[in-house]
N, C-alpha and C positions, 0 to 999 in steps of 0.2 A: 043842189052837193052830192059833191058824190061819196062816202058813205067810208069811213077812214076805217081801214083792215090792218088787224095786228101785220105785226109782219113775220110772217113764216120761220118757228123755229126747228131746228133739229136736235132731235133727239139722242140718246143713246146710251143704253143700258151695257154697261160693261157686266159677265158675268164671274163670278168672280174664283177661282180658282184655290180648290186647297184642299194639299194634302201632307198628310200625317203618316210623323217618321214612325207611327206604330201600325198604320196598315200598310206603304209605303216601305218598302226596304232602303232607303236611301242612303245611308252608312254604315258603312261592309267597318270591320276594324280589321284594321288594314296591320302591317306588319312595319313597327317600332319599336322595334329594340327594348322591351321591356315595358315601354309604357301602358294606359288602359289608355290613347288616346282611339277616336272613334272619326278617319278623315270622308269624304264624303264624296264617289265614285268621282271624278272631272268630266266622262261624258252621260251620267245621270243627270250630275244636276245641271248640265248645261243645255240640253237634253232639253228635261223640266221648262227652262230658264226660255228655251225656243218655245215652249207648248206652251206655256205660258201667255206671252206675249201675240204669240197667231191667238191664238183665244180671247185677247180686247178685241179685237178688231171684228168677231165673227158675232153674229145672231143670234139672238139665242139660245135652241135654238142646237145652230150647228154647234154653238162652243159647251152645251149643254153633252153634249156626245165627245163630242173630241176631250173636254173635259174627263174620260177615262182613259184617255190615251196612255198616261201615266204608267197604267196596274201593268205594263205591258213594255216599259220599262227593266220593271223587273228582274227582265233576261238578261238586260244591258251587265247591271247587276255583274263588277270582280270577286275573283273566285277567294278568298281568303289569309289564304298567303300572297295576293299580291302583292307587289309594293305599291310605298307613297306614293308623290307625286316631289319630295321633300328629300326620302330616298334613291327617285329614278334622280333624283339633279346629284344629289352625290356621285352618286354612281361613273354615271356620262361627265361630269367632268375629271374629275377625275379622271378616267382616263385621257382625255382631252389636254390637264393638263401632265400629264405621261408621257402622252403622242408629243406636249409642248418641252417636255426636261428630254426630248431627247433629242428632238431637234435641234435642242442650246447645244449641247456636247460637243453634235455633230461638224455646228458652226465652233464653237470653241478649238477644238481640233485641226479643226484645217486653217485658222485664226491664227493661230499661236503657233499651229507648228508637230503641236504633239500629240502627230498622230496615235499614242498612244486610249486618248479621248478616246477619236473615233473604237478604238474598240469599246472604250465602254454603254457607248449607244449599238449595238449590235449585241452584246449582249443582256441592252432591257427590252429586246424583242420580243423573248420565250414572255418574258411577264404581262408585256403587253396583249396575247393570245392567252392564257389565262382566262388576262379583266374577258377580253371578245367572251371569254368561253362566261362565262358568270354570265357576263350581259348579256350573253341571250340563251340560256338555262333563266333566266327573272323572268329575260319577254314572255317566255312559256310560259306564264306560270307555276316558274317547277316541275314542270313533268316529268313526269319517271320515266314517257323515253325515251328520253334525252341525258336520264342520268351518265353518257356517259364523256355530257360536256365538261359535267364533275370532276374525272378522275381526271379527266387529261389537263383541265387548267388544273386540278392539282400537283400534275408530271408537267407543267408545263412551268408552275414555279417554281419546284427544283432545279426544272433546269435553270429557273432563271436567273439564283438566289446563286446557286456554282457559277452560272456568264460571269456573272455581277463581280463571282470573291473573286474570276477569274479576271476580269478586266483591272477591275484595282488593284491586288494585284502587281497586273503589267505598271501602272498608270503608279505607281512603286518604286517599279526595279528603277521604269523610266527616268523620275525624280532620282532617284540615286545616281543612274548613271550621271544621268545632269550636271550633276552635281558635282562630283565624284570630276569630268571632267575640267570642271567654271579655272 
């Protein structure tokens, strides 16, 4: 009779990866317009999660060596003046909305035959330039070497307000003329 041997078993020990906010600066204070909310750095969170998943499949000795790697990730922490993800969402969506509004105003001018509305679309261009200056400055963490963008943004906003005023006046005059000729 053959002796019965138990089937081979596979054992896998998973190392624990423990990260404490006090030892690793995962939370960075972000621009949040006065509130005291802390948001995790997106790059830091995703990198830490990737390391946690990768070390789960490693042998214990290799996992122990890899678990010290998150300390090197602290170099990925963004500066305190970085915009939060929700703030970036607002900035980018505002620029996209402005571009869409410019296109819709232009289309209205073409389809209605009121060419003065096309002038409004042109009047919106300097304000778009100002928005792009602001986003560029924020993208580079409000770098002092790019502070000229703040001045350009202010100038473009002023010019844009004036061009919008002129365009609105032209639309008003065109509507007055069309109502008088009717």
